[in-house]
C-alpha positions in Angstrom: -2.0 3.2 13.7 0.5 3.5 10.8 0.6 0.7 8.3 4.2 1.5 7.5 5.8 -0.3 10.5 9.0 -1.9 9.1 9.1 -4.8 11.5 5.5 -5.6 11.0 5.7 -5.3 7.2 8.8 -7.5 7.0 6.7 -10.4 8.4 3.9 -10.0 5.8 3.6 -12.7 3.2 3.3 -11.0 -0.2 0.4 -12.4 -2.3 1.0 -13.8 -5.7 -0.9 -11.0 -7.4 1.2 -8.4 -5.7 4.4 -10.3 -6.4 3.5 -10.4 -10.1 2.9 -6.7 -10.3 6.2 -6.0 -8.4 8.1 -8.2 -10.8 6.5 -6.4 -13.8 7.4 -3.0 -12.5 11.0 -4.0 -11.6 11.4 -5.5 -15.1 10.3 -2.3 -16.6 12.8 -0.4 -14.4 15.5 -2.6 -15.8 14.6 -1.5 -19.3 14.0 2.1 -18.4 17.5 3.5 -19.3 17.4 1.8 -22.7 14.0 3.2 -23.5 15.0 6.7 -22.5 18.1 6.7 -24.7 16.3 5.2 -27.6 14.0 8.0 -28.9 15.0 11.4 -27.3 12.8 13.3 -29.8 9.8 11.4 -28.7 10.6 11.8 -25.0 10.6 15.6 -25.4 7.0 15.5 -26.6 6.0 13.0 -23.8 7.6 15.2 -21.1 5.6 18.2 -22.1 2.4 16.2 -22.4 2.9 14.5 -19.1 3.5 17.8 -17.3 0.3 19.3 -18.6 -1.8 16.2 -18.0 -0.4 15.7 -14.5 -1.2 19.3 -13.5 -4.6 19.2 -15.0 -5.7 15.7 -13.8 -4.4 16.1 -10.2 -6.3 19.3 -9.8 -9.4 18.2 -11.7 -9.7 15.2 -9.3 -10.1 17.7 -6.6 -12.7 19.7 -8.6 -10.2 22.5 -9.7 -10.4 23.4 -13.4 -9.6 26.3 -15.7 -10.6 27.3 -19.2 -8.9 25.2 -22.0 -7.3 28.3 -23.6 -5.7 29.2 -20.3 -4.4 25.7 -19.5 -1.2 25.7 -21.5 0.0 29.2 -20.8 -0.7 29.0 -17.1 1.0 25.6 -16.7 4.0 26.5 -18.8 4.5 29.8 -17.1 3.5 31.9 -20.1 0.7 33.7 -18.3 0.2 35.1 -14.8 -2.5 33.3 -12.8 -5.7 35.3 -12.6 -7.6 33.4 -9.9 -7.3 30.7 -7.2 -7.8 27.8 -9.6 -5.1 29.1 -12.0 -2.9 29.7 -9.0 -3.3 26.1 -7.8 -2.5 24.7 -11.2 0.6 26.9 -11.5 1.6 25.9 -8.0 1.4 22.2 -8.8 3.6 22.8 -11.9 6.2 24.6 -9.7 6.2 21.6 -7.3 6.8 19.2 -10.2 9.6 21.4 -11.4 11.1 21.4 -7.9 11.0 17.6 -7.9 12.4 17.0 -11.4 15.2 19.6 -11.3 16.8 18.7 -8.0 20.1 16.8 -8.4 20.9 16.0 -4.7 19.0 13.2 -2.9 16.2 14.3 -0.6 15.9 13.1 2.9 12.2 12.4 3.4 11.0 14.5 6.3 8.0 16.5 7.5 9.7 19.6 6.1 9.7 18.1 2.6 6.0 17.3 2.8 5.2 20.8 4.0 7.3 22.2 1.1 5.2 20.2 -1.4 2.1 21.7 0.1 3.5 25.2 0.2 4.4 25.0 -3.5 1.1 23.5 -4.6 -1.1 25.7 -2.5 0.7 29.0 -2.4 -0.7 32.3 -3.5 -4.4 32.2 -2.7 -4.1 29.9 0.3 -3.2 31.5 3.7 -2.1 28.2 5.3 0.1 26.8 2.5 2.8 24.6 4.1 1.1 24.5 7.5 -0.4 21.5 9.3 -4.1 21.6 9.9 -5.2 23.4 13.0 -8.6 21.8 13.2 -9.8 18.2 12.9 -11.0 17.3 9.5 -13.2 14.6 8.0 -13.4 13.0 4.6 -16.9 13.5 3.4 -18.8 11.7 0.6 -21.7 13.5 -1.0 -24.4 10.9 -1.8 -26.6 11.0 -4.9 -29.6 12.0 -2.7 -27.7 15.0 -1.4 -26.9 13.6 2.0 -23.3 13.7 3.4 -21.6 10.6 4.7 -18.4 10.6 6.8 -16.1 8.2 4.8 -13.1 8.5 7.1 -12.0 10.5 10.2 -8.3 11.2 9.8 -5.7 11.8 12.5 -6.5 14.7 14.8 -4.9 18.0 14.3 -3.1 17.7 17.7 -1.5 14.3 16.7 -0.7 15.2 13.1 2.9 16.6 13.6 3.9 13.6 15.6 2.4 11.1 13.2 4.0 12.6 10.2 7.3 12.6 12.0 7.0 8.9 12.8 5.8 8.1 9.3 8.9 9.8 7.8 11.2 8.0 10.3 9.6 4.6 9.5 10.1 5.3 5.7 13.8 6.0 6.1 14.2 3.0 8.3 12.5 0.7 5.9 14.5 2.0 3.0 17.8 1.6 4.9 17.1 -2.0 6.0 15.9 -3.1 2.6 13.9 -6.0 4.0 10.7 -4.8 2.2 10.4 -4.1 -1.6 10.8 -0.4 -2.0 7.7 0.0 -4.1 5.6 -1.4 -1.2 7.3 1.0 1.2 6.4 3.9 -1.1 2.8 2.7 -1.6 2.3 2.3 2.2 3.9 5.7 2.9 1.4 7.4 0.5 -1.5 5.4 2.0 -0.6 6.5 5.6 -0.1 10.1 4.5 -3.7 10.1 3.0 -5.1 8.6 6.2 -3.3 11.2 8.4 -4.7 13.9 6.0 -2.2 16.5 7.5 -3.5 19.6 5.8 -6.8 21.5 5.7 -6.9 21.3 2.0 -4.7 19.8 -0.8 -4.0 16.4 0.7 -4.7 14.5 -2.4 -2.4 16.7 -4.5 0.4 16.5 -2.0 0.1 12.7 -1.9 0.5 12.6 -5.7 3.4 14.9 -5.6 5.1 12.8 -2.9 4.4 9.7 -5.1 6.3 11.3 -8.0 9.1 12.4 -5.6 9.6 9.1 -3.9 9.5 7.1 -7.2 12.2 9.4 -8.6 14.3 9.2 -5.5 14.3 5.4 -6.0 15.2 5.4 -9.7 11.8 5.2 -11.3 11.4 7.9 -14.1 8.3 6.8 -15.9 6.3 9.6 -14.3 8.3 12.1 -16.3 6.9 10.8 -19.5 3.5 9.3 -18.6 1.2 11.1 -16.3 0.4 9.0 -13.2 -2.2 11.6 -12.2 -4.1 11.0 -15.5 -4.2 7.3 -14.9 -5.4 7.8 -11.4 -8.1 10.2 -12.6 -9.2 7.6 -15.2 -9.6 5.0 -12.4 -10.7 7.4 -9.6 -13.8 5.3 -8.7 -11.5 2.4 -7.9 -9.1 4.8 -6.2 -11.7 6.1 -3.8 -13.3 2.7 -3.2 -10.0 0.9 -2.4 -8.8 3.8 -0.2 -12.0 3.7 1.8 -11.9 -0.1 2.2 -8.3 -0.2 3.2 -8.7 2.6 5.7 -11.3 0.7 7.7 -9.6 -0.2 11.0 -6.5 2.0 10.2 -6.7 3.7 13.6 -6.7 0.3 15.4 -4.0 -1.2 13.1 -6.4 -3.9 11.8 -6.9 -2.6 8.2 -6.2 -4.5 5.0 -3.4 -3.0 2.8 -2.9 -5.5 -0.1 -5.7 -4.0 -2.3 -4.0 -0.6 -2.0 -0.6 -2.1 -2.9 -2.1 -3.8 -6.0 -3.8 -0.5 -7.1 -0.6 1.5 -6.6 1.5 -1.0 -8.5 -1.2 -1.3 -11.2 -1.0 2.4 -11.9 2.8 2.3 -12.2 2.7 -0.9 -14.3 0.2 0.7 -16.7 2.4 3.8 -17.1 5.4 1.7 -18.0 3.4 -0.3 -20.5 2.2 2.9 -22.1 5.8 4.2 -22.3 7.0 0.9 -23.8 4.3 0.9 -26.4 5.3 4.4 -27.6 9.1 3.8 -27.5 9.3 0.2 -28.6 6.8 0.5 -31.5 8.2 -0.9 -34.7 5.4 0.6 -36.8 6.5 3.0 -39.5 4.0 5.6 -38.4 5.6 8.7 -36.9 5.9 8.6 -33.1 4.1 11.9 -32.7 1.0 10.5 -34.4 0.9 7.7 -31.9 1.2 10.2 -29.0 -1.7 12.3 -30.5 -3.9 9.2 -31.0 -3.3 8.0 -27.4 -4.0 11.4 -26.0 -7.3 11.7 -27.9 -8.5 8.2 -26.9 -7.6 9.0 -23.3 -10.0 11.9 -23.0 -12.6 11.3 -20.3 -15.1 14.1 -21.3 -16.0 15.9 -24.5 -13.1 17.9 -25.9 -12.2 20.5 -28.5 -9.2 21.0 -30.8 -8.1 23.7 -28.3 -8.1 21.2 -25.5 -5.8 18.9 -27.4 -3.4 21.7 -28.5 -3.1 22.7 -24.9 -2.2 19.2 -23.9 0.3 18.7 -26.8 2.2 22.0 -27.1 4.9 20.5 -29.3 2.5 19.1 -31.9 1.0 21.1 -34.7 -2.7 21.6 -35.0 -2.6 20.2 -38.5 -1.3 16.9 -37.3 -4.0 16.8 -34.5 -6.7 17.6 -37.1 -5.4 14.7 -39.3 -5.5 12.2 -36.5 -9.0 13.4 -35.5 -10.2 12.7 -39.0 -8.6 9.3 -39.1 -10.1 8.3 -35.7 -13.5 9.6 -36.8 -13.3 7.4 -40.0 -12.4 4.4 -37.8 -15.5 5.0 -35.7 -13.5 5.6 -32.5 -14.6 9.3 -32.0 -17.5 11.5 -33.2 -18.2 15.2 -33.4 -21.2 16.6 -31.6 -22.7 19.9 -32.7 -21.6 22.4 -35.3 -19.6 25.6 -35.4 -17.9 27.0 -32.4 -19.9 24.8 -30.0 -18.9 21.6 -31.7 -17.1 19.1 -29.4 -15.5 15.7 -29.9 -16.1 12.7 -27.8 -14.6 9.2 -27.6 -17.1 6.4 -28.6 -17.3 3.8 -25.7 
């Protein structure tokens, strides 16, 4: 049963923790226009970085990666995709471009969701933009090699109807305005993940729809700070909370507050990162701050090429300078020598 039931949600008492996160996000929204107008030269660098990080992280969460020297040209459209992984990254970039370049408001509908899937999965996927035709399961691979069914989504037969109802409930909740719009968006995304309407690519579509719905409601932080990167950095919490909140979903007895708080926490963190970069009064150049933040956010070992791919508007000389500074500060270290040398963040 869908959690996004407008009448049912309107009767829910919002916990203090959720209310605080909501207030923080709405306060940031109020400052958003001022921040965006304040440092246009910094925003250009942030936009490019966010696009690359969003494409890379959203696909890497699903186990899709490509070589570091191909990352930038494939995402920025400077190279033709050579295999399925590159095609999927290129498709995700095209979907983001579709979201950010549209000027007219979008009516949330099953067709829009299918279009997101079509853009993100096109090329090497024969069922891009098509609902699943067979029932699917969300499987967890345990450390001992055994497989465990984490969740059984909506059946293939019921999927078109459930998505239709979900979109209708979303539109109704937004029109009535009895529920904070961020909770409406968060619940929509949660239900979409529980329906799992496609054979593959459901996680990526959910993240694209998050970006779309936030932008439709005036939130622009995801253009400058990658929400996908923040989700990847907290993916253990993401999967755990999603699993816990999906228990009892079919019967309508599931708990949703933990998911709300996780969703709002991601958005709140993104706004705090944006504020830190745009409100900083330090004399240090803004690009240096962006490079430092990018380096310290690396989850795995990385090379100079990895960083130049993520920061296309930043010179390799500046990146090398910041690497040296962080090494001297004891925040990163270099492992190995020569071509095989790789950097890593010190915990």
